[in-house]
N, C-alpha and C positions, 0 to 999 in steps of 0.2 A: 301953945296949941300945936298938936302934931299934924303934920301935913300928910294927907293920904296920897299914895302913889299909884293905886290901881283899884279896880273894882273888887279885888280879893280882900280888901280891908287891911292891907299891909301898909304900915306907915313908912315914911322915909327912913326913920331911925331903925325900924325893924328890918327893912331891906338892907341897910348898910351892915347890920349885924349878921344877917344871913349870908351876905357876900363875903364877909370876913371868915365865917365858919366854912363856907364852901371853898374858899381859897386854901384854907388849912387842910381840909379833907382831900383836896386835889393835889396837895403838895406843890402849889404854884410857886413858892419861894425856891424850892429845890429845882424844879423844871417847869418854867412858865410855858403855857400852851395857849391860854385864853386871854383875850382882852376883857376889860370890865363889862363892856356892853354884851359880849358873848356869854359871860357868866350870868348877867341879868336875864338874858333870853333863856338860858338853861333853867334858871329858877322859875321863870314865868311858864315855860313849857311844862314844867313838872308841878304846877300849882303851888309854888313856894314850899314844896316838900323837900327839905334839905337832904334827906336820905336818898330819895329818887334822883335828885339833881346830882348828888355826889356819885351815885352809881353810874348814871349815864355819862357824866364827865370823865370818870375814870376809864370807862370803856372806850371813849374817844381817844384818851391819852394812850391807851394800850395798843394803838395801831403800830404795826411793825415799823421801827425806825432804824433798823440795823443798816450800817453803811460799810461796804467792803470795796476798797480800792487798793491798787498795788501800794504796799507800804502803809496802809491805813485800814484798821479794822475796828469799828465802833459797834459794840454789841447793842442789841435792842433792849429796851427797858419794858418790853411788853409783859413779861411774866410778873414783874414787880407791880405794875398797875392793875393787872388782872387779879393778883392776890389782894390788893387794896380794895378793888371793886367787890370782892366777896364779902367784905365787911358791911356793905350797904345794899347787897342784893335783896330785892323784895322777897318776902316769904310767900311761898305758894302752897302753904299748908291749910288751905281752906277746905270746906266740905264739898265733895263732889258727889253728884248723883251717879248711881250705877247705870251702866249703859242699857241694861235690860229693864230699868224702871222708866215709867212715863208719867 
């Protein structure tokens, strides 16, 4: 019997698989930024849509993290995570009404 974890109809097993995919998309093994409960919240906030959760998570990771001190210069990974975010950016190619139509 599969245990339900939310009113979205997502089972425990499905949620675990989504978390595994999200961690991969966010490159969490390379540069960990989120705790598991934060990743779950990111999924819930985006209605368990892995593409949207990945996009938002990568935008968060893209915050400027450069450090410059005398004798120490650590470059930001901002551009890297912004490039990854482009892979998951929602499409906005929907039909729009003309401004002069009512």
